[in-house]
PASE-496828 format. One record per atom (N, C-alpha, C, O): residue in one letter; y, x, z. Coordinates in steps of 0.2 Angstrom, whole numbers, plus 5000, padded with zeros to 4 digits. Each point is the difference from the previous one (the first is absolute). Layout:
% residues N
aYXZ...
//
This chain:
% residues 302
m509051305009m499949955004m500249934997m500550004997g499149955003g500249944997g500449965005g500150015005s500249934992s500449965004s499649965005s499450004999a500949975006a499649975005a499649944997a499549985003e500849994992e499749944998e499450024996e499649954999h500350114999h499450024997h499550045004h499550034998a500649975009a499750055004a499349965002a499949995006f499749994990f499449975001f499450034995f500250024995s499249975007s499550024996s499549954997s499750014995y500449935008y499549944998y500449945000y500549995003w499249964993w500249935000w499449965004w499550024999e500849945006e499549965003e500049934998e500649975000l498950004998l499949934998l499749965005l499450025002v500949935001v499749965005v499949924998v500549984997a499049995004a499949934998a499549975005a499550035001p500749915001p499549965004p499449984996p500049994994v499450015009v499449984997v499649955004v500249995006t499349984991t499549975004t499350035000t499950054996p499649935008p499450035000p499750004993p499650044998e500549904998e499749994994e500350044994e499750024995t501050005006t500350044995t500150085001t500250034996a499649995010a500250075002a499650054996a500350054998e499049935001e499650054996e500250014993e500150054997g500149895000g500250004993g500750034999g500150044995f500349955009f500750035000f499950085001f500450034997t499249995008t499950075001t499850034993t500250054998n499349924999n499750034994n500650004995n500150064997f500349895002f500550004995f500550065002f500350034995l499949985011l500550055002l499750074999l500450054998w499049965003w499750074998w500150014992w500250054998e499649894998e500150014993e500750014998e500250034994l500349955010l500750014998l500250075002l500550034998g499150015005g500150075001g500250025008g500350055001a499549905003a500250025007a499650065003a499550024998l500950025006l499750065003l499649985006l499650045002g500549905001g499749985006g500149935001g500649974998v498949995005v500149935002v499849995006v499450025002v501049945003v499849995007v500049935001v500649974998e498949995005e500149935002e500150005007e499750035004e500849934998e500249995007e500049935002e500249964996v499650035010v499949935002v500450005007v499750015005p501049984995p500450005006p499849945004p499749954998a500350055009a499849955004a500549944999a499849945002d500850074996d500549945000d500249994993d500649974999a499150054996a500249994993a499449994996a499450025002a500749964991a499550004995a499750074998a500450045001p499049964997p499850074998p500450024994p500349964996r499750105003r500450034994r499750064998r499650045003l500549984991l499850064997l500750054999l500549974998r499450095004r500550054998r499750054995r499550035002a500849984993a499850054995a500550054998a500649985001f499250084998f500550054999f500050034993f499450024998f501249994999f500050034993f500550065000f500450005004p499550044991p500450065000p500749984998p500149954997e500450105005e500749984998e500149994993e500549974998t499150064998t500149994992t499849934998t500249984994a499549985010a499949934998a500649965000a500550025003t499549924993t500649964999t499949945005t499649964998p500850035007p499949955005p500149934997p499649965002a500850034993a500149934997a499449984997a499749945000a500050114996a499449984996a499449995005a499649964999l500350085006l499549995005l500049935003l499549975001g501150015002g500149945003g499849944995g499749955002a500650064992a499949954995a499249994998a499849945000r499950114999r499350004999r499649975006r499549974999a500650055007a499749985006a500149925000a499549975002d501150014997d500149935001d499749964995d499749955001a500250084993a499649974994a499349995002a499749954998y500050105005y499350005002y499949955005y499549965000l500950045005l500049955006l500049934997l499749955002a500850044993a500049934997a499449984996a499849945000s499950114997s499349994996s499549985005s499649954999l500450085007l499549975005l500149935002l499649965001a501150035000a500249935002a499749954995a499849945001a500350084992a499849964995a499249985000a499849954998l499850105005l499349995001l499849965006l499449995001g501149995003g499949965006g500050045006g499949975006f500350094994f500150045006f500750005003f500549994996d499650015010d500750015003d500250074999d499850055003g500649974992g500150064998g500550045004g500050064999g500349915006g500550045004g500650024996g500149974995g500250085008g500650034996g500649965002g500049965005p500650064992p500150054995p499950075003p500050025006a499950034989a500050075002a500750035002a500549984996r499550075008r500750035001r499850085000r499650035002v500950004994v499950074998v500650045003v500649984998t499350075006t500650035003t499850085001t499450024999p501150025001p499950075000p499750025007p500249975005l499450084996l499650025006l500150075001l499950044996t500449985010t500150075002t499550035004t499850065001d499849895003d499550025005d499350014996d499849944998p499950125001p499450004997p499449985004p499450024998g500749955008g499449995005g499549954997g499549995003w500749984991w499549954997w499350044998w499549975000a500650104999a499450034997a499550005006a499450004999e500850015007e499550015006e499849935001e499449995002a501049954997a499849945001a499449984995a499549975002w500650054992w499549994995w499450035001w499449984999r500650095004r499450035001r499649975006r499450005000e501049975005e499649965005e499749944997e499449985003h500849994991h499749944997h499450024996h499649965000f500450104998f499450024995f499550045004f500150065002r499449915001r499550025004r499350014996r499949964995p499650085007p499450004997p499749935000p500049975005a499750014989a499749935000a499350014997a499950024994p499649955009p499350004996p500149944995p500349955001v499450064993v500049964995v499249994997v499750054999g500149895001g499349994997g499550035005g500150015006r499350014991r499550025004r500050085001r499850025005s500650024991s499950075000s500750045000s499950065001l500649914998l500750034999l500450005006l500049955004l500450114997l500550005005l500650034997l500050064998v500549905001v500750024997v500450025006v500249975004a500150094995a500450035005a500650044997a499950034994p500749975009p500550044998p499950085002p499650015004p500750034992p499950085001p500250025007p499850055002w500649915002w500250035006w499549975006w500250025006e499349954992e499549985005e499450044998e499850014994r499850005011r499350034999r499549965004r499750025005p500149924992p499649965004p499350025000p499850034995p499749965010p499350014999p499749964994p500249945000a499450094996a499849964994a499549955003a499949954996d499750065009d499549965002d499549974995d499849944999g500050114996g499649984995g500349974994g499649994995r501050005005r500449974994r500350064996r500050065002i500149924991i500350054996i500849995001i500349954999v500050105003v500750005001v500450014993v499950054997v500649915002v500450004994v500750015003v500349965003t500050104996t500750025003t500549984995t500050034994i500549935008i500549984995i500750005003i500149985005e500350064991e500750005001e500349964995e500150034994p500249915007p500249964994p500750034997p500149994994g500350045010g500650024997g500449944997g500149965004r500150044990r500449944997r499549964997r500249954996a499250065004a499549964996a499649955005a499950015006f500049934991f499649955004f499350025001f499750024995g500049965011g499350015001g499950045007g499950064999t500049915006t499850035006t499349985003t499750035004g500049924992g499449975003g500149945005g499549975001q501150025001q500149955005q500349944997q500049945004h500250064990h500149944997h499449964998h499550034997g500549905003g499449964998g499850014993g499450004999s501050014997s499850014993s499650074999s499550004996t500850055007t499750064999t499350005004t499550034998a500549945008a499450005004a499449964996a499550025000g500749934997g499549964996g499850044995g499449994998c501050044998c499750054994c499650055003c499550014997l500650025009l499650055002l499349975002l499550034999i500549915004i499449975002i499549994994i499450015000l501049964994l499649994994l499850064997l499450004997l501050055003l499850064997l499450035003l499550034997e500549975010e499450035004e499449964998e499550034999r500549905001r499449964998r499850024993r499450004999l501050004996l499850024994l499750074999l499550014997l500750045007l499850065000l499350015004l499650054999d500349905005d499450005004d499449984995d499550025001a500749934994a499549974996a499950044994a499450014997e501150035000e499950044994e500550065001e500550005004r499450054992r500450065000r500350024994r499750044996p500849935001p500350014994p500350085000p500250025005a499750014989a500250075000a500850004999a500350055002r500049904996r500850004999r500349945003r499749945000m500950075002m500449945002m500750014998m500350054999l500149894999l500750004998l500349965006l499849945001d500850095001d500449975006d500749984996d500350054999v499849895000v500649984997v500549985005v499949965004g500750074996g500549995005g499850035007g500049975005t499950104995t499650035005t500450005007t499750015005g501049994994g500450015006g499950065004g500150064997s499749945009s499950065004s499350044998s499950055002g499749914994g499450034998g499449985004g499550034999i500649935006i499549995005i499449974997i499450025002l500649944993l499349974997l499750064996l499450005000a501050044996a499750054996a499750055005a499450034999v500949995006v499750055005v499449975004v499550045000a500549905002a499549975003a499450004995a499450015002a500749974992a499450004995a499750074999a499450015000a501050045000a499850075000a499650025006a499550034999r500749955007r499750025006r499449965001r499550025003l500449924993l499449965000l499550024995l499549974999g500750084997g499550034995g500149994993g499750034996v500949945002v500250004992v500250064998v500450045003a499349994992a500150074997a500650014997a500350055000s500049904996s500650014997s500449935000s499849954998v500950065004v500449955001v500750014997v500350065001l499949904994l500750004997l500449955004l499949945000a500650095003a500549955004a500750014996a500350054999v499949895000v500749994996v500549965003v499849955004d500850064996d500549965002d500750024996d500150054998s500349905001s500650014996s500550035004s500550024998d499549995009d500450035004d499950075002d499450025003p501050034994p499850075002p499950025007p499650045002d500849935002d500050015007d499349985003d499750045004a500049904994a499349985002a499550054997a499650025004v500550014990v499550044997v500050075004v499550035002a501149995000a500150065004a499649995007a499750045003a500449905000a499749985007a499350004999a499650035004a500149944990a499350004999a499750074999a499450015003r500950034994r499850074999r499950045006r499550035002a501149965002a500050035007a499449985004a499750035004n500249904996n499449975004n499350024998n499650015004a500450004989a499350024997a499950075003a499450025002a501150034998a499950065002a499950005008a499650045002r500749925001r500050005008r499249985002r499850025005n499949944990n499349985002n499550044996n499449985001g500850074996g499550054997g499749974994g499450024998v500949934998v499749974994v500550014994v499949964995a500550095005a500550014994a499650024994a500249994995d499250045006d499650014994d499749944997d499750014994r500349935009r499649944998r500549954998r499949954997v500750055006v500649954999v500550034996v500450055002r499749924992r500650024995r500549955001r499949944998c500750085003c500649955001c500550014994c500250064999e499949894998e500550004994e500549955001e499949945002v500750074995v500549954999v499949964994v499950034994a500049905007a499849964994a500249935001a499949985006d500349994989d500149925000d499449974999d499750004995a500049965010a499449964999a500049964994a499549994996a501149985002a500049954994a499950044993a499849974995a500350105005a499950044994a499550055001a499950044996l499749965009l499550055002l499550004995l499649954998e500250114999e499550014995e499550055004e500150065000a499449915003a499550055003a499349974998a499949954998e499650105003e499349994999e499849945005e500150015006p499649944991p499749955005p499650035005p499650044999a500549935007a499650025006a499649955003a500149944999p499350085004p499549955003p500349975006p499749955002l500850085001l500449975006l500750014999l500350054999v500149895002v500750005000v500349975006v499749945001v500750095002v500449965006v500750004998v500350044997s500049905005s500749994999s500349965005s499949945001n500550095004n500349975005n500749994999n500550035002l499749924994l500649984998l500249935002l499649975005l500949994992l500149945002l499849954995l499850024995a500149915007a499749954996a500350004993a499650004995a501050005004a500450004994a499850064995a499949994994a500050075009a499850064996a499349994998a499850024994h499749955010h499349994998h500049954994h499650014995t500849945005t500049954995t500350034994t499749994994a500850055006a500350044994a499550054997a499950014994l499750025011l499550054998l499349974998l499650044997a500349905003a499449974999a499750014993a499450014999v501050004996v499850014993v499850074999v499750024996r500650035009r499850074999r499450025005r499750054998y500249915007y499450025004y499450014996y499650055002p500249914993p499450014997p499950064996p499550034999r501150004999r500050074997r499950065005r499950054998l500249935008l500050065005l499350005004l499850055003v499949894997v499449995004v499450004995v500049964995t499550085006t499450004995t499649935001t500149975005v499650014990v499649945000v499550015006v499650055001d500349905003d499650005006d500350045006d499750015005g500950024994g500450035005g500349955005g500049944999a500350095006a500349965006a500750015000a500350064999l500149895002l500750005001l500249975007l499849955002v500550095002v500249985007v500849994999v500450054999l499849895003l500749985000l500349995007l499649975004g500950064998g500349995007g500749974999g500349994994g500150005011g500749985000g500149924999g500549984997l499049985004l500049934999l500149965006l499550015005l501049964996l500049955006l499449954999l499849994994d500049985011d499449965000d500049954995d499549984996a501149995003a500149944996a500050024993a499949964995e500250115003e500050034994e499450024997e499950014994a499649995010a499350034998a499749964995a499850034995s500149905006s499749964995s500350004993s499750014995p501049985005p500350004993p499950074997p500050004994t500150065009t499950064997t499350014998t499950034994a499649955010a499350004997a499949964994a499650034995a500749925004a500049954994a500350044994a499750004995a500850035007a500350044994a499650064998a500050014994l499650025010l499650054998l499449984997l499750034995e500049915007e499449974997e500249994993e499550004995a501149985003a500149994993a500050064996a499950004993h500050065010h500050064996h499350045002h499950064999g499649905003g499350025000g499850035007g499550035001f500949965004f499850025007f499849945004f500349955001r499150075003r499749945004r500150035007r499850055002p500549905003p500050025007p499350015003p499649964999r500450095005r499450025004r500049995007r499649985004q501050054999q500150015007q500749995001q500550014996s499749975011s500750005002s500050015007s499549995004v501150044998v500150025007v500749985002v500550024996a499649945009a500649985003a500250045006a499650005005v501050034995v500250035006v500849995001v500450014996d499749965010d500749995002d500449964994d500650024999g499149934998g500449964996g500050034992g500349974996w499350085003w500050034994w499250004998w499650025003t500349964990t499350004998t499950064994t500550004996s499050035005s499850054995s499449984996s499649975003l500450044991l499449974995l499650064997l500350054998a499149945002a499650044996a499749964994a499749955001l500450074993l499849964994l499550054996l500150065000r499549914995r499650044996r500249984993r500149954998h499950114998h500249994993h499449984996h499550044999a500549894999a499349984997a500050024992a500550014997a498850015002a499950014993a500249944995a499949955002l500250074992l500249944995l499549955000l500249945000h499250084999h499549944999h499849965007h499749954999t500650075006t499949965006t500649965002t499949965005r500650054992r500649965001r499949934998r499749994995p500649965009p500049934998p500449994993p500049954998
//
């Protein structure tokens, strides 16, 4: 038996947010390793996010990184809210609250993203069943939804044999691509927990034979170039990876980028244009823009 001061299983991080910052901060908390995130809108107080982390997390580091992210939003002109408060949590009822938040959601023309505890009628849609675990990606975040919409559009127009998913998280984009007909998908993430979640979701959807999940650092990834690459990361990561994307995407292949606040889309597209990518389509969902770009052949580049 442990002492009373250690009789808890989770850390709870709470921070006030605004409608403009809630989605981005949720994304960031998933990337920090949250087990669940719940948005609450009390009648008599400002909206807030509650995120839950395992006991093994370091509370001081969680609070410092959350405050730094909120400060970066403020630097972009958003009311970042905050500061974050991290306290021990003994009541595990957050898990049920989070399940109530994660409901089946139609995305695009043909997809329906659902958690494994729901059995929604397909109504002619392709059901993608996702249990995120500790990995980002339920389909309800604007950046993921935008990537799914662009992925669906690209696969309606052409059917590449292979796809690379960089920063796969829960594996939702890799699984959706396989369910939409891509024969071979390599999904990579630097977080072993995310790779484990992606493998489980591929098996859950019956596509484990077409989706290979590996632990890998995108910055050092050596993979055969693919005709379709999706990368749902943050803007800073895309800028850092701009020099590597040409090695990962075949000439005339497509690159789908997510994780961009609306204001970050144009600067990110410009950074990629400098490395041979031309913007083709964009989708904006809840303050997040996803981009589809084409890797231009050398003789067609300006």
